[in-house]
C-alpha positions in Angstrom: -6.1 16.0 4.7 -5.3 12.9 2.8 -2.0 12.7 1.0 -3.8 11.4 -2.2 -4.4 13.7 -5.3 -8.0 15.0 -4.9 -10.2 14.0 -7.6 -12.8 16.8 -9.2 -15.5 14.8 -10.4 -18.0 16.4 -13.1 -21.0 14.6 -15.2 -21.4 16.9 -17.7 -19.5 19.7 -19.9 -21.3 22.8 -18.2 -19.4 21.9 -15.4 -15.7 21.7 -16.9 -14.9 25.8 -16.2 -15.8 25.6 -12.4 -14.0 22.1 -12.0 -11.0 24.0 -14.0 -11.1 27.0 -11.4 -11.1 24.7 -8.6 -8.1 22.8 -10.1 -6.3 26.0 -9.9 -7.0 26.4 -6.3 -6.1 22.8 -5.1 -2.7 21.9 -6.5 -2.0 18.6 -7.7 -6.0 18.0 -7.9 -7.3 16.0 -11.4 -10.8 16.4 -13.3 -12.4 13.5 -13.7 -15.1 13.6 -16.1 -17.8 10.9 -17.2 -17.0 9.1 -20.5 -18.6 10.4 -23.8 -20.1 13.6 -22.0 -16.7 15.6 -21.1 -13.9 14.9 -23.4 -11.0 17.5 -21.9 -10.4 16.1 -18.2 -7.4 14.2 -16.9 -9.4 10.9 -16.3 -12.8 9.4 -17.6 -14.7 7.2 -16.2 -17.7 5.0 -17.3 -19.5 4.0 -14.1 -20.3 7.0 -11.8 -21.0 5.0 -8.9 -18.4 2.5 -9.1 -15.6 5.6 -9.9 -16.6 7.0 -6.8 -16.5 4.0 -4.5 -13.0 3.5 -5.7 -12.1 6.8 -5.2 -13.3 6.9 -1.6 -12.0 3.4 -0.7 -8.7 4.5 -2.2 -8.4 7.2 0.2 -8.8 10.1 -2.2 -10.3 13.5 -1.4 -13.7 13.8 -3.6 -14.9 17.1 -4.8 -18.1 16.3 -6.4 -19.6 19.2 -8.5 -22.9 17.3 -8.8 -25.8 16.8 -6.4 -25.0 15.8 -2.9 -27.5 12.9 -3.2 -25.5 11.1 -5.7 -22.2 11.4 -3.9 -24.5 10.2 -0.8 -25.8 7.4 -2.4 -22.4 6.1 -4.0 -20.3 6.0 -0.8 -22.9 4.9 1.4 -22.1 1.2 0.7 -18.2 2.0 1.4 -18.2 4.1 4.3 -16.9 2.1 7.6 -14.5 3.8 9.4 -15.1 7.4 10.3 -11.1 7.6 11.4 -10.1 7.0 8.0 -12.4 8.5 5.8 -11.5 11.1 3.1 -12.7 14.2 2.3 -15.7 14.5 0.5 -17.2 18.0 -0.7 -20.6 18.4 -2.4 -20.4 21.5 -4.7 -23.4 23.0 -6.8 -23.1 23.1 -10.4 -23.4 27.0 -10.1 -21.0 27.0 -7.5 -22.9 28.7 -5.3 -22.8 26.3 -2.3 -19.8 24.0 -0.8 -20.8 21.4 1.6 -18.2 18.9 3.0 -20.2 15.7 3.5 -17.6 13.4 5.1 -14.0 13.9 6.4 -14.5 17.0 7.9 -11.9 16.6 10.7 -9.9 14.9 8.0 -9.3 18.0 5.6 -12.7 18.6 4.2 -13.6 21.9 6.3 -10.5 23.5 5.6 -10.6 22.1 1.9 -14.3 23.5 1.7 -13.2 26.6 3.1 -10.5 27.3 0.4 -12.4 26.2 -2.2 -15.7 28.7 -1.4 -13.4 31.1 -0.4 -11.7 30.7 -4.0 -15.3 30.5 -6.1 -17.3 33.0 -3.9 -19.9 30.0 -2.9 -21.4 30.0 0.5 -19.6 27.6 2.9 -22.1 25.3 5.0 -19.9 23.7 8.0 -22.5 21.2 10.1 -19.9 19.9 12.3 -21.0 21.7 15.5 -17.7 22.3 17.2 -16.4 24.2 13.9 -19.8 26.1 13.4 -20.0 27.8 17.0 -16.2 27.8 18.0 -14.4 27.9 14.8 -11.8 25.0 15.4 -12.1 21.3 14.9 -10.1 19.8 17.9 -9.6 16.5 16.2 -7.8 18.2 13.5 -5.2 20.7 15.2 -2.5 22.5 13.1 0.4 20.8 11.5 2.8 19.8 14.5 0.2 18.5 17.1 -1.7 15.4 17.8 -4.5 14.5 19.8 -3.6 11.5 21.7 -7.2 10.3 22.9 -9.6 10.9 20.1 -12.2 8.6 21.9 -12.8 11.2 24.5 -13.5 14.1 21.7 -17.3 13.5 21.3 -18.3 13.9 25.2 -15.4 16.6 25.6 -17.2 18.9 22.6 -20.8 18.1 24.0 -19.7 19.4 27.5 -18.1 22.6 25.8 -21.4 22.8 24.0 -23.3 22.4 27.1 -21.8 25.6 28.3 -18.3 24.2 30.5 -15.3 26.1 30.2 -11.8 24.8 29.5 -8.4 25.5 31.3 -5.2 24.9 29.3 -1.7 23.2 30.3 1.0 23.5 28.3 2.1 26.0 24.9 -0.7 26.3 22.3 -1.2 29.4 20.7 -3.7 28.1 18.4 -6.2 27.2 21.2 -6.4 31.2 21.6 -7.1 32.1 18.0 -10.9 31.1 18.0 -14.0 31.1 20.1 -13.4 28.2 22.8 -14.2 29.1 26.1 -11.0 29.3 28.2 -11.0 29.7 31.8 -8.1 29.2 34.2 -11.0 27.6 36.6 -12.9 25.6 33.8 -13.8 22.3 34.6 -12.4 20.8 31.2 -8.7 20.8 30.3 -6.7 20.6 27.1 -2.9 19.3 28.0 0.0 19.9 25.5 2.5 17.5 26.6 5.5 15.4 25.0 5.0 12.7 27.9 2.4 9.7 27.7 0.0 10.1 30.2 -3.5 8.7 30.8 -6.2 11.1 30.0 -8.5 11.6 33.3 -12.1 12.4 32.5 -12.8 15.7 30.6 -9.3 16.0 29.4 -7.9 16.1 26.0 -4.0 15.6 25.3 -2.2 16.8 22.5 1.5 15.9 21.9 3.4 18.8 20.2 6.5 18.1 17.7 8.9 19.4 19.9 11.5 16.8 20.0 14.2 15.8 18.0 15.9 12.5 17.9 19.4 12.1 17.4 20.7 9.0 16.4 24.2 7.1 15.4 25.1 3.9 14.4 28.0 1.7 13.3 28.1 0.7 9.4 26.0 -2.1 9.1 24.1 -1.8 11.9 20.7 -3.8 12.1 17.3 -2.2 11.9 16.2 -4.3 14.5 19.1 -2.9 17.2 18.6 0.3 16.4 14.7 0.4 16.5 15.0 -1.5 20.2 17.3 1.1 21.5 14.9 3.9 20.1 11.8 2.4 21.5 13.6 1.5 24.6 14.4 4.9 25.4 11.0 6.4 24.7 9.5 3.9 26.9 12.1 4.4 29.7 11.5 8.1 29.8 7.7 7.9 29.1 8.0 10.0 25.9 5.4 10.0 23.1 6.7 9.2 19.6 3.9 11.3 18.2 6.3 14.3 19.6 9.0 13.1 17.7 9.5 16.0 15.1 12.5 14.6 13.0 15.2 11.7 13.3 18.6 13.3 12.7 22.2 12.1 12.5 25.4 12.9 10.6 25.7 13.0 6.8 28.2 10.0 7.1 25.2 7.9 7.8 22.7 9.3 5.0 23.1 5.8 3.1 22.6 3.6 6.4 19.4 1.7 5.7 18.8 1.6 9.8 18.8 5.4 10.0 16.4 5.8 7.4 14.0 3.1 8.8 13.9 4.7 11.9 12.3 7.8 10.0 9.9 5.2 8.3 9.2 3.8 11.6 8.0 7.2 13.3 6.6 8.3 10.0 9.1 11.5 10.6 11.5 13.1 8.0 15.3 12.1 8.5 17.7 15.2 8.2 21.7 15.1 8.4 24.5 17.5 9.3 28.0 17.7 8.7 30.7 17.0 11.0 31.6 20.7 11.2 28.1 21.9 12.3 27.9 19.1 15.0 31.3 19.8 16.1 30.3 23.1 17.3 27.7 21.5 19.7 30.7 20.2 21.4 30.4 22.5 24.6 26.7 21.4 24.9 27.3 17.5 24.9 27.0 15.7 28.1 29.2 13.2 26.5 31.8 13.8 24.1 34.2 11.5 22.9 37.7 11.8 21.4 36.9 8.5 20.1 34.1 9.6 17.8 36.0 12.8 17.2 38.7 10.6 15.6 36.3 8.3 13.5 34.0 11.1 12.2 35.6 14.6 12.9 33.4 15.6 15.7 32.6 14.8 19.4 29.2 13.3 19.4 26.8 12.4 16.8 23.5 11.3 18.5 23.7 14.0 21.1 25.2 16.7 18.8 22.5 16.1 15.9 19.8 16.2 18.4 21.2 19.8 19.7 22.1 21.2 16.4 18.2 20.5 15.3 17.2 22.0 18.4 18.9 25.6 18.3 20.4 27.2 20.9 17.1 27.9 23.0 16.4 24.2 23.3 18.1 21.6 25.3 19.0 17.8 25.9 16.5 15.9 28.0 17.9 12.3 27.3 21.8 11.9 27.2 23.4 9.5 25.0 21.8 5.7 25.5 23.8 3.2 23.9 23.5 -0.5 22.8 26.5 -2.3 21.1 26.3 -0.6 18.1 24.0 2.2 18.1 23.6 5.2 20.0 20.2 7.7 20.2 19.6 11.2 22.4 16.6 13.5 22.4 16.4 17.4 22.7 13.3 19.3 23.4 12.1 22.8 21.9 9.5 25.3 23.5 7.9 25.2 20.4 7.1 22.7 17.5 9.8 21.9 15.3 9.8 22.5 11.2 12.4 20.2 10.0 12.4 21.5 6.6 14.7 24.6 7.9 17.7 22.4 9.6 19.9 20.1 8.2 19.9 18.5 5.0 17.0 15.8 3.8 17.8 13.2 1.3 16.7 13.3 -2.2 14.8 11.1 -4.0 14.6 9.7 -7.6 11.4 7.9 -8.9 12.2 6.2 -12.3 8.6 6.2 -13.6 7.0 4.5 -16.5 4.0 6.2 -17.9 3.0 3.0 -20.2 2.6 3.5 -23.8 0.9 6.9 -23.3 -3.0 6.8 -22.1 -3.5 8.3 -18.6 -5.5 5.2 -17.7 -2.4 2.8 -18.2 -0.4 5.2 -15.6 -0.3 3.4 -12.1 -1.4 5.0 -9.0 2.2 4.8 -7.7 3.4 6.6 -10.4 0.5 9.4 -10.1 1.5 9.6 -6.5 5.2 10.1 -6.9 4.6 12.4 -10.2 2.3 14.6 -7.8 5.2 14.4 -4.7 8.1 15.5 -7.5 9.3 18.7 -7.5 11.2 18.0 -10.7 10.7 16.3 -13.8 13.4 14.9 -16.1 12.9 13.4 -19.5 12.7 13.2 -23.0 10.7 16.5 -24.3 8.5 13.7 -26.0 7.6 11.9 -22.8 7.2 15.2 -20.8 4.4 16.0 -23.5 2.7 12.4 -22.5 2.0 14.5 -19.2 -0.6 16.7 -20.9 -3.6 17.4 -18.3 -1.3 16.7 -15.5 -0.9 19.7 -13.1 2.7 20.8 -13.8 2.1 24.1 -12.5 4.6 23.6 -9.4 7.2 21.7 -11.1 10.4 22.5 -12.5 10.3 20.7 -16.1 13.8 19.5 -17.5 13.2 18.4 -21.1 15.9 16.5 -23.1 16.2 15.7 -26.7 16.5 12.0 -27.9 19.9 10.4 -27.8 21.1 12.6 -24.6 20.2 9.5 -22.2 23.1 9.9 -20.2 22.7 13.5 -20.0 19.0 13.0 -18.3 20.3 10.4 -16.1 22.7 12.3 -14.4 20.6 15.5 -14.5 18.3 13.3 -12.3 20.8 12.2 -9.9 22.3 15.5 -9.6 18.8 17.3 -8.4 18.2 14.6 -6.3 21.2 14.8 -4.7 20.4 18.4 -4.0 17.7 17.0 -1.8 14.7 17.4 -4.6 12.2 15.2 -5.5 12.9 14.2 -8.8 11.0 12.1 -11.3 12.5 10.4 -14.6 10.1 9.9 -17.0 9.8 6.9 -19.1 7.4 5.6 -21.6 6.2 2.0 -21.2 8.1 0.2 -18.2 11.5 2.0 -17.1 13.2 -1.5 -16.8 12.4 -2.6 -20.3 14.9 -0.8 -22.8 14.6 2.1 -20.9 16.5 4.8 -18.3 16.3 2.2 -14.9 19.4 0.3 -16.0 21.2 3.3 -16.8 20.7 5.0 -13.3 22.2 1.9 -11.8 24.9 1.4 -14.2 25.8 5.3 -13.2 25.6 4.2 -9.4 27.5 1.0 -10.2 30.5 3.1 -11.5 30.3 5.4 -8.7 30.8 8.7 -10.8 29.7 10.9 -7.8 29.7 10.4 -4.2 27.0 12.9 -3.7 24.7 10.3 -5.4 24.6 8.1 -2.4 22.3 10.8 -0.9 19.5 9.5 -3.5 16.5 7.1 -2.4 15.8 5.4 -5.7 12.4 4.0 -6.7 11.5 2.2 -10.0 7.7 2.4 -10.8 6.5 -0.2 -13.2 4.4 0.7 -16.4 2.8 -1.0 -18.8 5.2 -1.9 -21.7 4.5 -1.8 -25.4 4.3 -5.6 -25.3 1.8 -5.9 -23.1 -0.1 -3.0 -24.2 -0.1 -4.4 -27.8 -0.8 -8.2 -26.8 -4.0 -6.8 -24.5 -5.4 -5.1 -27.8 -4.6 -8.3 -29.9 -5.9 -10.5 -27.3 -3.5 -13.3 -25.7 -0.5 -13.4 -28.2 2.0 -13.9 -25.4 -0.2 -16.4 -24.0 3.0 -18.8 -24.1 6.7 -18.4 -23.8 7.9 -15.3 -25.3 11.3 -12.9 -25.2 11.8 -9.5 -26.6 14.8 -8.3 -28.7 15.7 -5.0 -29.4 17.0 -4.5 -33.2 18.9 -1.1 -32.4 22.4 -1.8 -33.0 23.7 1.7 -31.8 24.9 0.2 -28.5 24.6 -3.3 -29.1 26.4 -5.3 -31.9 24.4 -6.6 -34.9 26.6 -9.8 -34.2 25.2 -10.3 -30.7 21.5 -9.4 -32.2 21.8 -11.7 -34.7 23.2 -14.5 -32.3 19.7 -13.9 -29.9 17.4 -13.7 -32.9 18.8 -17.6 -34.2 18.2 -18.6 -30.5 14.7 -17.1 -30.2 13.6 -18.5 -33.8 15.0 -22.6 -32.8 13.5 -22.1 -29.6 10.2 -21.2 -31.3 9.6 -18.2 -28.9 6.9 -15.6 -29.6 8.9 -12.2 -30.3 8.4 -8.8 -29.7 10.9 -6.8 -31.7 11.6 -3.2 -29.7 13.3 -0.3 -32.0 12.6 -2.4 -35.2 13.4 0.9 -37.4 14.3 4.3 -37.5 14.9 6.9 -40.2 18.4 6.2 -40.5 18.0 2.1 -39.8 16.0 0.6 -42.1 17.9 -2.9 -42.8 17.8 -4.1 -39.2 13.9 -5.7 -39.4 14.7 -7.0 -43.0 17.6 -9.0 -41.8 16.0 -10.1 -38.7 12.7 -11.1 -40.6 15.5 -13.2 -42.8 16.9 -14.8 -40.2 13.4 -15.9 -38.6 12.3 -16.9 -42.0 13.3 -20.6 -41.7 11.8 -21.5 -38.8 8.4 -19.5 -39.5 5.8 -21.2 -41.6 4.1 -18.4 -44.3 1.0 -18.0 -42.2 2.8 -17.2 -38.9 1.1 -14.1 -37.3 3.2 -10.7 -37.4 1.6 -8.1 -35.8 2.8 -4.1 -36.1 1.6 -2.0 -33.5 2.3 1.7 -33.6 1.6 4.5 -31.2 0.0 2.1 -28.8 -2.3 4.2 -26.2 -2.4 7.4 -28.3 -4.4 9.0 -30.4 -2.8 7.8 -33.6 -3.0 4.4 -32.3 -2.7 1.7 -35.5 -2.3 -2.1 -34.7 -2.5 -4.6 -38.2 -2.1 -8.2 -38.4 -0.2 -9.7 -41.1 1.5 -13.1 -42.0 5.0 -14.0 -42.4 4.7 -13.9 -46.3 2.6 -10.7 -46.4 4.3 -8.5 -44.0 6.0 -5.4 -45.4 8.5 -4.2 -42.9 8.5 -0.8 -44.6 5.3 0.5 -42.6 7.4 0.2 -39.6 9.2 3.6 -37.8 10.7 3.8 -34.4 7.1 3.7 -32.6 6.2 0.5 -33.8 6.8 -2.8 -31.5 6.7 -5.8 -33.9 5.2 -9.0 -32.7 6.2 -12.2 -34.3 4.1 -15.6 -33.4 5.4 -18.9 -32.6 4.4 -21.9 -34.1 1.1 -22.3 -32.0 0.1 -18.6 -32.7 -3.4 -18.4 -33.9 -5.7 -15.9 -35.8 -9.3 -15.6 -34.8 -11.0 -13.7 -37.9 -14.2 -12.4 -37.2 -16.2 -8.9 -36.7 -13.1 -8.1 -34.7 -10.0 -10.0 -35.6 -7.9 -11.7 -32.8 -4.2 -13.3 -32.2 -3.3 -15.8 -29.3 -1.0 -18.5 -28.3 -2.7 -21.3 -26.4 -0.7 -22.7 -23.9 -1.7 -26.1 -24.0 -4.8 -26.5 -21.8 -6.6 -27.9 -24.9 -4.1 -30.8 -25.8 -4.1 -31.4 -21.6 -8.3 -31.6 -21.6 -8.0 -34.2 -24.7 -5.6 -36.6 -22.9 -7.7 -36.7 -19.6 -10.6 -37.4 -21.6 -8.9 -40.2 -23.4 -7.6 -41.4 -19.9 -11.3 -41.5 -18.7 -12.5 -43.4 -21.8 
């Protein structure tokens, strides 16, 4: 099934209890409800057809608790490639029927079966092979890949017409259904790690039974290691789909080329320490004293591949060499499970939630939150994830002022191999945790932190959210200044305020006040006053994107600093910033198009 979060779509509040039941059956799913009709959902939408189309084209599995006709009419216009379609399932509003409409062999049939069993509904499978034989040959179990899907349709037609199947290779899952297996069958299913052209009446499946061991010198180029791996697979006629994992020594855990091979093959990368690899010395085809003196074991690529495969596997491709890299391949007699050998790199996603609204959170943030095993953050930020499925996550809440503890905990958890999300409000790179993460890496407090893959996920910052609510106050040059002097001396802040004032920037003031810091904003306004007129717009934007949001527009002469707290962003206009009064007031800063247009008219005249 698609790796993206399943969307349970409902159109009225009577469907909500069923949707909540299904969300408990499907980990990391979210409930989408039609705005104004349903409130207690993860995501609200206004236009049903557009929303369903956007979900489908984003490869999101769709579980619609509604009439199947609604789903069919919505996605008909965007269905184009059967090979890439996500699951689409229609469920009756009373839960009595569950029908996979699309993506049957991309997880929809399995997903529908799970839902039907969980809610006691009737499952309606319409895929012929599933219905008659209880198996979808183009949706094999994990660890197997169909090499020639273009042959599937005529193959299934012949099975349905009464022809039998003989098998070549080990595939126990073929025997757990009602397929007509016969050693003399006219059709054949082949399980093989080698590349081969399929003859008529054949299906070929590549099992994930190979471990690819790699080694390289420090700084080896990605191109060199990729070329070596590709050349080796071609020379030995091995299918890349049969590689279950890329493996190496843990000294290479921060080598970009090694990780890139895993990305190229879409397989996990696992690492072993030198002590474990040294145990494989008796089985090495090319032990090396030079390698031993360099890294503490007699072989990296062969040793890692053998360590992954276990005592019953064998080396089928001895060490292959380029100028600065090596690789070797071992084979198991059954599909491998990379999660039970070696050690994988952990990941740390520094995620910006935006000001607070779920709809302002990016899909990248949602995807990484879904994949995360551990969520670290200020408890108030974790509370913003209300409605997000957290049942399978371990939460690590911290108080305000414990920023360093948060970062160190997140890095430590990721270094253990976990998938960690460090939660920030707004954008993580703007007065938030991303800078502190990289400061810790720069200082090199712990060697284990080099095991961590770091991703910074942007969020909508408070200044962006405030600007959008107001119109376009940031239409020309602007700057952001934090008034917190807890870590930045006031003399530095003062110098920056003076520069921003004389430069006539629109100014976004972060951290303008707190319960203990009440005079910084007053002092800042005094610094700016000589460069601002009395009617210069000043905006106080509080609790952006949250139910208690409040935005008020003032002028320099009428603004009261006492209304500001730590949840407020203060925007101060430039000499060009204007307020438009009407049924709704707007604030904008022209960029100069009007002057440019006037100049053109004068030139033309």
